[in-house]
N, C-alpha and C positions, 0 to 999 in steps of 0.2 A: 503493500501500499504506498500510496507516497505521502512525504512529508510534506508538512505545512511550506515549510521554505521551498520546497520542488515546485509546490502549485504555485506560489508568488512568483517564482521564476519564471515559470512555464505562461502564466498570466501577463507578465512583462515582456516578455518576448513575442506571444503574440500580439500585444497591443504596439510593440514598436512595427511589427511587420505590417499591420494593419494602417498605419501613420505613412509606413511607404507605400503598400498601395493605391492610396488615396493621391497620394503625391506623385503616383506613375514614375517611382525611381527606377531608371535604367540600371543604376549601380547594385541592383536588390536582385537583378536578373541571374539564373544560374545559382542564387543564396537557397532558393523557395520558391514554390506556385503555390496559389492562391485557388482557393475550389468554391462555386458556390450551389450551396445546397439546392437549392430553387428551379436551378438550370441542370444540374448533372454536369456542369463543364468546369475544367479548368484551367488559369490562365498565367502567365508571368506577372510579375508586379508591375510592370510595364505597359502592360494592356492596356489599347486605348480603348474599349469596351465598356459602355456603363457600368459605375461600380453597384455592387450589391448592398443590400443593408447589412450592416454590420453583424447581428446575429444569423443569417445564411451565409458569411464566409467561416472557411476552415484553412488551415495552413497545413503543405506538407514539406518534407526537405527535399524529396525527388518525385519527379514526373511519374514515377514508375508506381509510388507509393499513393499516389491520386489515382492513378488507375486500379492499382489491387483493391482500393475501396471505393469503385464501383465511377468516378468519373472520365467524362470524357476530355480530348485534348481540344484547347480554342482553337478554330480554324483562320482566326484571323491572327494571331500573336505566334501560334505553333510553340509551344512551351515543352514541349517532349526534342524540339532541337536546340534549345540554349545550352550552352555547355556549361557544365559545375564548376565552382570558385572554387569550392574544397575541394583538396585532393581525394579526402575519403571517399568523399561522394562521387569522385570523377572514378575513383576507382569500383565504385558498387556499380555505377551506371555502364562502366568498362565490361563487368561481371554479367550483369543483365544482357550487355549486345553478344558476348559470349555464348550464353544460353539462346539468345535468339538466332543467332546465325548457325550455329552448330546443324549439320545436316543431320536428323534424325531419322531418316530416309536410309533405306540402303542395309539395315541392321546396325547404325552406327548409334551407338547412346550417346546421351547427353556427355558434358563435361561432368566429372565428379566434383564433389567439395574439395578433395586436395588439388585437384588440376585449378580450380576457382582460386583458390587460397594462394598458391605457387603465384599464380598471375598478377595478384592482388600485392604480393608479397607479406602475407601476412601468413600466422598459423592456422590451420583448419579451425580450431576453436574462437580464435578472434574474429575472424572473417566472417563465419556462421552468425556471431553476435552482432557484429555491425551490418551485416545484410538484412538481418529481422530489424535490427532497431532502424535501420533509412527507408528500407523497401517497404514491410510491412510482414511479409513472409518467408519464411526460409526460402535457399537457393533450391530445393527439392519440390517444393509448394510452386514456385515461381514458374520452373519446370514445366509442371502437370500441366500451371494453366496459360502456359504458353503454347503446349501441346492443343489442349483445347481451343486455344484461337487459331492456331491451323487448322485444326479439324473443321471450323465453321468456315475458317475461307474457303477452304476446298470444295465442301459442300453447295457452300452459296454460291461460287463458279459453275455449278452444276454438274463436278464431277461425281464419279459413280461411287457409291459407299468402299467398296474395295478399296479401290485408287487411291480415296480421299482418307481410310484408315493408315493404308502404309504411307502416306504422304505425310502424315501427323505424325508420325513416330509407333502408333498402335500397334503392338506384334500378335496381335490374335482379334478376332472379330468377337470372340466372345469377352475380353476383355472391354473393348471397347461399347458395345451393349450394358452391360456390367455399369459402366460409369456413365453411359450416357444419360440417365436421368436425373444427374446431378446437376449437369450445368445446360443441358440443351431441354430440359423439361418435355421430350419428345423423345423418338426413336430417331437415330438419324434421317435414314431415310425420309421421314415425313419433312425435318428439318429443311433437308436439302431442297424441298419444294417451297419453304417460306411457311410452313406453317398449315399451308390448304390442307383440306383435307383431314386434320386433327378435331374430335370432335370432344366436347368438354360438358360432362352433365352439369347442372347446377340444379339447387334445391334452394327454399325461402324458410325461415321460421321468426316469427314475432318473439322477442325477448323485451325484459323492461330498460334494456341499454337502445332498442332501435330495432332494427328488421339487420336479423344473422344471414346470411348467403355465404352458401360454400360451391368449390366447382371443384371438380375433378375428371382426373383422363385415368386411363386403365392403371396407372401406378398408383397411383396417390392425389390425395388432395393437392392441387396447383395456386387455390385461390381461397382465404377465409376472411370476412370483412364484415363491417357493421355500417349500416346505411338507414335513411329515414324513412323510404321507402321503397318500392320494386320497382320505382324508374332509375331513382337512383343508382341500386343496386346493379340493375342490366347495364346501365352504363359505365358504371366503374369498369363492370368484367368484359364489354367491350371494348375498352379502352387498354385494357391490360392482355387481349388477346384476339385483337383485330381482325385476325384472318380466319381466326378458329370458328366452327360450328359450334352452337350454344344450344343446347335442349334440355328443356326441363326434367329432372329425373330425381323428384321428391321420395318417391319408393326407396329406389336402388340407393341414393346415400340419406335415408334415413336413420340408419345405426351412426352415419359419423356425426350428424345433426344432433340423434339423441345422448351421444356422449359428450359433444360440447355444452348443450343444454344442461347437463348432470351437473358437469365441470362448475359452469355459471351458477347451478343451483347450490355447489356446498356439497355436492351427494357424487362427485367424485375428483378427489384432491388432484388425481395427476390422467394427465392427456396426454396420449402417446398414441398419435395416428399417423400413419403411412403420407409422408410428402412428399411432391413431385413438382418440385422447385428449383430453379437456375440461379445460379449465385456465384461470386466471387469467392476464392480461398478464404479471403478475410471475412465476409459477410456468415460463412458458415460457421467461424469459428466463433464470433459474435451471439449466432442464432443459438447454437450448442449451449455456450453461456447462458442466455437467459432461458430457456429449457433447463437447466440444473437450478434455477432459483426456486425456493420452496414457494409454495403459496401462501400467501398473508408475509411477504419478507419481499423487500427490495435490495436493488444495490445501485451505488451511483456508477454514470459512467465511465468515471476513472478507476473504480474498484472493478469494473469487468475490464476493462484494458491492463490493468496492472496484473488480473488475474489469466491472462490472455501472453502475460510476459511482452507487452505492448506498454506500459505507463505514459508513453507520448501521445499514444493516439487515441485521445477522449474523444477530438470530433469524429474521426472514422469509425469509433464505435456507435457515435450517435447518427451517423449518416446510414450506418446497417439496422439501426434498430427503425429510421426513417422508411429504409426501403423495404423493409417487412412485408410480404405479401400474405402473410396469414398470423392475424389477429387471434389471440389466445392461445393459438397451438404451439406458436411464437412468443412468450409473454413477454412483448416489448413494452407492457404498459408497469412492468416489475422495475425498469429502467428508470434512475432520478439524477436530480441535480446532486452535485457534491453535499450541499448545506440540506438535501432532502427535500426541496421543494420542486415542485414538476414540472417538467418543459413538452412539449410538442409532442402529439399522439397522434399517428395518420386517420382515424378514427374520430378524432375531438377529443380536447381537454378534459372536457365534464365527465365524458366515458372512461378516460383513463380513473379521474377522482372516484366515481364511482365505483368501478371496477375495483383499485385498491381497497376502499372503505367496505364492501362486501367480502371481498376475501379474508380482510383483518376480523370479521365480525362472524364467521363461518368456521 
């Protein structure tokens, strides 16, 4: 857990970075990037784009760290092309390029930890620790994320699944299909078609918190949310899955609805339903940490970050909570600020307050 001094230093650092962003300080380029939660985009400090509200801005040492947290590079300022001013950051970015440029096809493996560390002039232990601190994930997790990105690229180009599989570095089709649901949310063949032909069943149920909606593929739940009415619920699903066929399945999803309603009513303290959702490696880590928080308890964003071995990644944890696609199943309402006050909630701050109050009473 971070000390009070560490929190003060981090806040002062962020305040200084925010002033550099407001000033469009070109001297800050290469030292950090800033990301905007409301747009999902990250920029150089000197970017000429419209400045966000302070509460929507967060900061990352490296572009790769912002991308691991789910942000996309700004097409105006091209922050991913800015050279790093800090030699340590430059070394970690060179390691990322080694991983990305390695030929994972033709049976060649990605560079191992020892190879990457030697190129950076560090011991494997210190290299791994610095890489995770600055990039947000381990070298192994970054390698897997890049392999997944190559797979999506090959499939979007229209390549056959077999060709895309080996081009991305997967040694067997069974390994690909075993992992596909974690980051595609559908089979590779369906993803290759842009999601066309994918069928989602959905169901609705009234709750004291509003209208509960769930949607599922054959693999598991892909969306769980709360809305004011059916029109809003269906609009949310259409925005999340624009190319999928969405069909009512009240009967088929009745067990999932019953489990969630029982959980809301305090009759089932543990909610463990199969999920079929897409996420970065870091988002998965945060969501698993959220699912481990006992009912009736909360954790601060900083405590969650520290528990993941990333005490500096408080903003990234908050971002992962904000992009949670499965309310209640992934209990992001149990994440609060350092002082215990409530921060934003995708389904409304009032619902977050009522959920926590209800869990503490039962």
